[in-house]
Structure formats: structure tokens, C-alpha cells
Backbone as CSV, one residue per row, in Angstrom:
resi,resn,N_x,N_y,N_z,CA_x,CA_y,CA_z,C_x,C_y,C_z
1,MET,0.860,-1.164,0.000,0.000,0.000,0.000,0.907,1.228,0.000
2,ASN,0.627,2.164,-0.867,1.468,3.359,-0.913,1.044,4.357,0.159
3,ALA,1.947,5.286,0.424,1.723,6.252,1.506,0.539,7.172,1.209
4,ASP,0.323,7.504,-0.059,-0.783,8.378,-0.431,-2.134,7.729,-0.107
5,LEU,-2.268,6.462,-0.437,-3.505,5.747,-0.154,-3.734,5.639,1.358
6,ALA,-2.714,5.328,2.092,-2.830,5.240,3.554,-3.237,6.584,4.147
7,GLU,-2.683,7.666,3.612,-3.027,9.006,4.105,-4.476,9.356,3.780
8,ARG,-4.942,8.991,2.583,-6.341,9.259,2.217,-7.300,8.475,3.100
9,ILE,-6.948,7.237,3.418,-7.793,6.431,4.301,-7.823,7.036,5.695
10,ALA,-6.659,7.364,6.232,-6.571,7.902,7.598,-7.284,9.240,7.740
11,SER,-7.326,10.030,6.676,-7.964,11.345,6.762,-9.455,11.312,6.434
12,ASN,-9.966,10.165,6.017,-11.376,10.048,5.675,-12.232,10.078,6.944
13,PRO,-13.271,10.915,6.982,-14.115,10.992,8.191,-14.841,9.681,8.499
14,HIS,-15.176,8.904,7.477,-15.826,7.609,7.711,-14.860,6.636,8.387
15,TYR,-13.575,6.738,8.059,-12.573,5.870,8.698,-12.466,6.200,10.184
16,ARG,-12.432,7.477,10.495,-12.357,7.864,11.911,-13.609,7.419,12.658
17,GLU,-14.765,7.530,12.000,-16.014,7.085,12.613,-15.987,5.569,12.839
18,LEU,-15.551,4.823,11.830,-15.463,3.367,11.939,-14.522,2.964,13.067
19,LYS,-13.365,3.597,13.092,-12.373,3.277,14.115,-12.915,3.563,15.514
20,SER,-13.577,4.688,15.668,-14.130,5.075,16.966,-15.252,4.137,17.409
21,LYS,-16.200,3.859,16.516,-17.336,3.000,16.864,-16.883,1.575,17.163
22,ARG,-15.986,1.056,16.333,-15.532,-0.321,16.523,-14.755,-0.468,17.823
23,SER,-13.898,0.494,18.118,-13.123,0.433,19.366,-14.023,0.542,20.586
24,SER,-14.934,1.497,20.558,-15.842,1.693,21.686,-16.693,0.459,21.932
25,PHE,-17.257,-0.087,20.869,-18.094,-1.276,20.982,-17.282,-2.472,21.483
26,GLY,-16.084,-2.611,20.957,-15.206,-3.701,21.387,-14.863,-3.622,22.865
27,TRP,-14.612,-2.408,23.353,-14.295,-2.252,24.771,-15.497,-2.575,25.647
28,TRP,-16.704,-2.185,25.223,-17.888,-2.510,26.009,-18.117,-4.018,26.075
29,LEU,-17.921,-4.699,24.954,-18.085,-6.151,24.958,-17.004,-6.817,25.797
30,THR,-15.794,-6.283,25.736,-14.704,-6.818,26.560,-15.027,-6.647,28.037
31,LEU,-15.515,-5.486,28.404,-15.883,-5.238,29.794,-16.981,-6.205,30.251
32,ALA,-17.999,-6.385,29.420,-19.089,-7.305,29.763,-18.554,-8.726,29.950
33,MET,-17.674,-9.163,29.040,-17.132,-10.514,29.147,-16.279,-10.674,30.389
34,MET,-15.499,-9.659,30.708,-14.647,-9.738,31.891,-15.485,-9.780,33.168
35,VAL,-16.559,-9.007,33.221,-17.429,-9.027,34.403,-18.036,-10.419,34.582
36,VAL,-18.536,-10.998,33.507,-19.154,-12.319,33.594,-18.111,-13.380,33.950
37,TYR,-16.997,-13.400,33.234,-15.983,-14.430,33.461,-15.360,-14.301,34.844
38,TYR,-14.901,-13.111,35.190,-14.259,-12.958,36.488,-15.268,-13.034,37.631
39,GLY,-16.519,-12.696,37.372,-17.555,-12.910,38.374,-17.693,-14.388,38.700
40,PHE,-17.632,-15.219,37.655,-17.690,-16.664,37.862,-16.462,-17.147,38.623
41,ILE,-15.295,-16.650,38.273,-14.059,-17.041,38.954,-14.100,-16.616,40.424
42,VAL,-14.633,-15.436,40.697,-14.758,-14.975,42.087,-15.713,-15.893,42.857
43,LEU,-16.805,-16.304,42.221,-17.701,-17.259,42.866,-16.979,-18.570,43.184
44,VAL,-16.205,-19.052,42.238,-15.464,-20.295,42.455,-14.481,-20.129,43.611
45,ALA,-13.818,-18.989,43.667,-12.796,-18.774,44.691,-13.377,-18.511,46.075
46,PHE,-14.481,-17.763,46.147,-14.938,-17.292,47.450,-16.306,-17.804,47.901
47,ASN,-17.041,-18.488,47.042,-18.366,-18.948,47.454,-18.623,-20.375,46.967
48,LYS,-17.721,-21.259,47.322,-17.874,-22.663,46.921,-19.164,-23.296,47.454
49,PRO,-19.598,-22.958,48.680,-20.857,-23.566,49.153,-22.057,-23.235,48.259
50,PHE,-22.111,-22.028,47.734,-23.205,-21.667,46.827,-23.147,-22.498,45.556
51,LEU,-21.959,-22.597,44.961,-21.820,-23.337,43.709,-22.022,-24.836,43.885
52,SER,-21.788,-25.338,45.093,-21.909,-26.785,45.311,-23.319,-27.209,45.745
53,GLN,-24.244,-26.273,45.830,-25.630,-26.628,46.164,-26.220,-27.500,45.064
54,ARG,-26.836,-28.565,45.483,-27.447,-29.472,44.500,-28.756,-28.885,43.967
55,LEU,-28.997,-29.156,42.709,-30.274,-28.787,42.084,-31.102,-30.054,41.975
56,GLY,-32.086,-30.176,42.800,-32.927,-31.371,42.782,-32.239,-32.552,43.444
57,GLU,-32.627,-33.747,43.019,-32.116,-34.983,43.617,-30.909,-35.549,42.880
58,GLY,-30.572,-34.992,41.738,-29.476,-35.531,40.931,-28.117,-35.039,41.394
59,VAL,-27.171,-35.113,40.476,-25.795,-34.729,40.794,-25.462,-33.315,40.336
60,MET,-26.392,-32.657,39.667,-26.103,-31.314,39.161,-26.087,-30.294,40.296
61,THR,-25.074,-29.429,40.251,-24.958,-28.367,41.239,-25.179,-27.017,40.562
62,MET,-25.257,-25.971,41.354,-25.448,-24.611,40.822,-24.314,-24.215,39.878
63,GLY,-23.129,-24.710,40.122,-21.963,-24.333,39.311,-22.072,-24.738,37.853
64,ILE,-22.740,-25.848,37.578,-22.826,-26.340,36.201,-23.656,-25.399,35.319
65,PRO,-24.888,-25.032,35.683,-25.619,-24.101,34.805,-24.997,-22.706,34.756
66,ILE,-24.380,-22.276,35.853,-23.724,-20.963,35.821,-22.527,-20.993,34.883
67,GLY,-21.721,-22.051,34.961,-20.585,-22.197,34.039,-21.047,-22.298,32.593
68,PHE,-22.128,-23.042,32.365,-22.710,-23.138,31.030,-23.195,-21.769,30.567
69,GLY,-23.745,-20.989,31.494,-24.201,-19.635,31.173,-23.062,-18.730,30.721
70,VAL,-21.891,-18.909,31.315,-20.717,-18.126,30.889,-20.385,-18.457,29.431
71,ILE,-20.428,-19.730,29.090,-20.142,-20.146,27.706,-21.194,-19.595,26.751
72,VAL,-22.454,-19.693,27.116,-23.544,-19.183,26.268,-23.424,-17.669,26.104
73,PHE,-23.086,-16.970,27.189,-22.904,-15.516,27.119,-21.810,-15.159,26.121
74,THR,-20.717,-15.918,26.132,-19.617,-15.681,25.187,-20.102,-15.827,23.749
75,ILE,-20.877,-16.856,23.494,-21.402,-17.075,22.142,-22.343,-15.941,21.740
76,ILE,-23.166,-15.497,22.659,-24.129,-14.427,22.363,-23.417,-13.116,22.048
77,ILE,-22.420,-12.728,22.855,-21.758,-11.451,22.561,-20.907,-11.544,21.297
78,THR,-20.420,-12.743,20.976,-19.721,-12.909,19.700,-20.695,-12.709,18.548
79,ALA,-21.883,-13.276,18.660,-22.897,-13.110,17.616,-23.328,-11.650,17.487
80,ILE,-23.423,-10.951,18.608,-23.778,-9.530,18.571,-22.708,-8.744,17.824
81,TYR,-21.442,-9.042,18.121,-20.364,-8.326,17.435,-20.366,-8.638,15.938
82,VAL,-20.536,-9.896,15.586,-20.528,-10.286,14.170,-21.677,-9.618,13.428
83,ARG,-22.847,-9.586,14.049,-23.998,-8.944,13.397,-23.735,-7.466,13.147
84,ARG,-23.192,-6.790,14.153,-22.912,-5.354,13.981,-21.778,-5.132,12.981
85,ALA,-20.778,-5.995,13.017,-19.666,-5.868,12.072,-20.134,-6.085,10.636
86,ASN,-21.030,-7.042,10.442,-21.515,-7.340,9.093,-22.480,-6.301,8.557
87,SER,-23.034,-5.483,9.423,-23.953,-4.454,8.939,-23.299,-3.083,9.016
88,GLU,-23.251,-2.521,10.178,-22.781,-1.141,10.342,-21.304,-0.963,9.972
89,PHE,-20.446,-1.829,10.470,-19.011,-1.648,10.218,-18.663,-1.910,8.756
90,ASP,-19.292,-2.909,8.148,-19.036,-3.172,6.731,-19.554,-2.041,5.849
91,ASP,-20.693,-1.445,6.222,-21.212,-0.307,5.455,-20.229,0.862,5.483
92,LEU,-19.677,1.131,6.661,-18.687,2.209,6.763,-17.427,1.875,5.970
93,ALA,-17.012,0.629,6.006,-15.818,0.223,5.244,-16.060,0.382,3.740
94,ASP,-17.269,0.074,3.285,-17.603,0.272,1.865,-17.573,1.749,1.490
95,LYS,-18.096,2.609,2.384,-18.056,4.043,2.110,-16.611,4.544,2.016
96,ILE,-15.765,4.022,2.879,-14.348,4.416,2.857,-13.723,3.980,1.541
97,SER,-13.969,2.749,1.147,-13.412,2.226,-0.104,-13.835,3.054,-1.303
98,LYS,-15.128,3.367,-1.360,-15.644,4.137,-2.486,-15.077,5.544,-2.516
99,ALA,-14.919,6.155,-1.351,-14.406,7.529,-1.290,-12.921,7.585,-1.600
100,VAL,-12.170,6.610,-1.152,-10.705,6.643,-1.264,-10.246,6.176,-2.642
101,LEU,-10.948,5.233,-3.225,-10.491,4.628,-4.492,-11.055,5.329,-5.713
102,LYS,-11.619,6.504,-5.555,-12.129,7.270,-6.708,-11.009,7.724,-7.591
């Protein structure tokens, strides 16, 4: 990539908007994931009696559905990011391409 093209991309207002929105959204999702994951780790470290409570008469404890919930949450926020990336972020990237490659 030549320096002129890189400069045109960097100076494009849609590029700055894309960079800002993507970074902000990424940080919010990272924060949400860290709260959920480290919340689970804190439960494991400091509240083992809660996690070891049996659910019903079987062998399942509270820790199993909560741990499963952490995995499901990860999948959900990944899907949220992919959906937004495929719509809003890709639209901005197309606008940048069209403006810069004229």
C-alpha cells in the first residue's frame, strides 16, 4: 500500500467514525465478558458452598448451569459483534473504499 492511499484512508471521516465506533463497541463487549468471566471465577474462589448446592435430587450443582451460562454468554456477545460488524461496520468500510479509491 502506498503512503498516499494510507493518508487518504486515515484522513477520511468515515474511517475515523469506523475506528471510533468499533473500538468503543469492542471495549464494552470486553468489559461485559470480563465481568461475567471474572464474576464466575470470584464465585469459584470465594463462594464454593453456593456453587456446590445441588439442584434437585441428581448430581447437578449450581456451578454447572452458571458455568454453562458463561459459555452461552460468550457465544451471544460474539454473535452480537458479528452482526454489527456485518452491517454497520461493513457499510462504513464500503463508504471508505468508495471515497478513497475514486
